[in-house]
C-alpha positions as CSV (number, residue, x, y, z in Angstrom):
1,M,75.7,22.7,63.2
2,E,77.6,20.6,65.8
3,D,81.2,19.8,66.3
4,V,82.4,16.2,66.5
5,D,83.3,15.3,70.0
6,A,87.0,14.9,70.5
7,D,86.4,11.5,72.1
8,H,84.3,10.2,69.3
9,K,84.3,6.4,69.2
10,A,83.7,5.9,65.5
11,R,86.9,3.9,64.9
12,E,85.9,1.2,67.5
13,E,82.2,1.1,67.6
14,L,81.0,3.0,64.5
15,I,79.4,5.6,66.9
16,V,80.0,9.3,66.8
17,E,78.9,11.6,69.6
18,L,78.3,15.2,68.7
19,S,78.8,18.2,71.0
20,D,75.1,18.3,71.6
21,R,75.5,14.9,73.2
22,S,73.5,13.1,70.5
23,A,75.0,9.8,69.4
24,W,74.8,8.3,66.0
25,R,75.7,4.8,64.7
26,I,77.5,5.1,61.3
27,W,76.4,2.8,58.5
28,P,79.4,0.4,58.0
29,A,79.9,1.2,54.3
30,D,80.3,4.9,55.2
31,M,82.8,4.4,58.0
32,A,85.9,5.5,56.1
33,D,84.4,8.9,55.5
34,T,84.6,9.7,59.2
35,L,88.2,8.9,59.7
36,Q,89.3,12.4,58.6
37,W,86.9,14.1,61.0
38,L,88.5,16.2,63.7
39,P,87.1,17.6,67.0
40,T,86.6,20.9,65.2
41,T,84.8,19.4,62.2
42,E,81.4,21.0,61.8
43,I,78.6,18.5,61.3
44,S,75.0,19.0,60.5
45,I,72.2,16.4,61.0
46,R,69.6,15.9,58.3
47,K,66.7,13.4,58.2
48,I,66.9,11.4,55.0
49,D,64.6,9.1,53.1
50,D,66.4,5.8,53.1
51,E,65.3,2.2,53.7
52,T,68.0,1.5,56.3
53,C,69.2,4.9,57.7
54,S,67.1,7.6,59.3
55,H,69.6,10.5,59.1
56,A,72.8,11.7,57.5
57,L,75.7,13.5,59.2
58,I,77.1,16.1,56.8
59,N,80.6,17.5,57.0
60,E,80.0,21.2,56.4
61,S,83.5,21.8,55.2
62,D,83.5,19.4,52.2
63,G,79.8,18.4,51.9
64,S,80.5,14.7,52.5
65,R,77.9,12.7,54.3
66,V,77.5,9.5,56.2
67,R,74.3,7.6,56.8
68,V,73.4,7.0,60.4
69,I,70.8,5.8,62.9
70,E,70.5,6.7,66.5
71,A,73.2,5.0,68.5
72,N,70.8,3.1,70.7
73,R,69.5,1.2,67.6
74,K,71.2,-1.7,66.0
75,W,71.7,-2.6,62.4
76,R,69.9,-5.7,60.9
77,L,72.7,-8.1,60.0
78,D,71.1,-9.0,56.6
79,E,71.0,-5.3,55.6
80,V,74.7,-4.9,56.5
81,R,75.7,-8.0,54.6
82,L,73.8,-7.0,51.5
83,S,75.3,-3.5,51.6
84,L,78.8,-4.8,52.0
85,G,78.4,-7.5,49.3
86,Y,78.5,-10.5,51.6
C-alpha cells in the first residue's frame, strides 16, 4: 500500500503521484472520488481488466476505487467523450 503524495496534482491535471513515485492519470469520470483523499490515505494499485484503463487505485479505508492509466499515457478523446456522455 502507498500513501497519496501530499502534493498530488489530481485537481488540476487528473494525475496522482504516490509515495513510491509512481504517477497515475485518473479516468475523468472517476475524478470526484479522489477529492477526499488526504496525504495519509492508503492506496493500493491493482491491475484490472478494462477496455480503457489498465489499473485501479483503491482507497484502503473505504474500498472506493478509481480507474487509471500510467501518467505518461494520454486518454483517447473519443473514449472520454463516450464515457462522459458527450
